[in-house]
C-alpha positions, 0 to 999 in steps of 0.5 A: 722057555717061552718067548714073548716079543713086542707084547703088552701083557697084563694080569698074567702069572709068569715063572720068570725062569721059564720066560724070555721077554723082548720089547714087552710091557708087563702090567699088574702081573704076578712074577715068580722067581726062584733064583735062576736066570731071567731074560728080559730085554727092554721090558718095563714091569709096571705095578707087578708083584714079585714072589720069591721062592727057594734060593731067591726067597732065602737070599731076600730073607738074608738081605732083610736080616742084614739090613740091606733091604728096607722093611716092606714087602720082603718076607721076614726070616723064618723063626727057628721053629718054623722052617716051612719057608726054607723049603 
């Protein structure tokens, strides 16, 4: 796990389960999340884009289908003939 402390990070790409942020600011970053543990202490995320994969993607799709999330940038559930997003 890579540790970032007291840094302003911008226009970077992070796999969230592989990083530990302490007193950082993330600006205009791409954040990939698969459902594992995330450690970020006092770290605001400004104008960042979340990309969900694996179990996290399936959870977001289920929440969208169940009406627990507002429509927007949440990926829709896969159609019965298209299972590619479920891998």
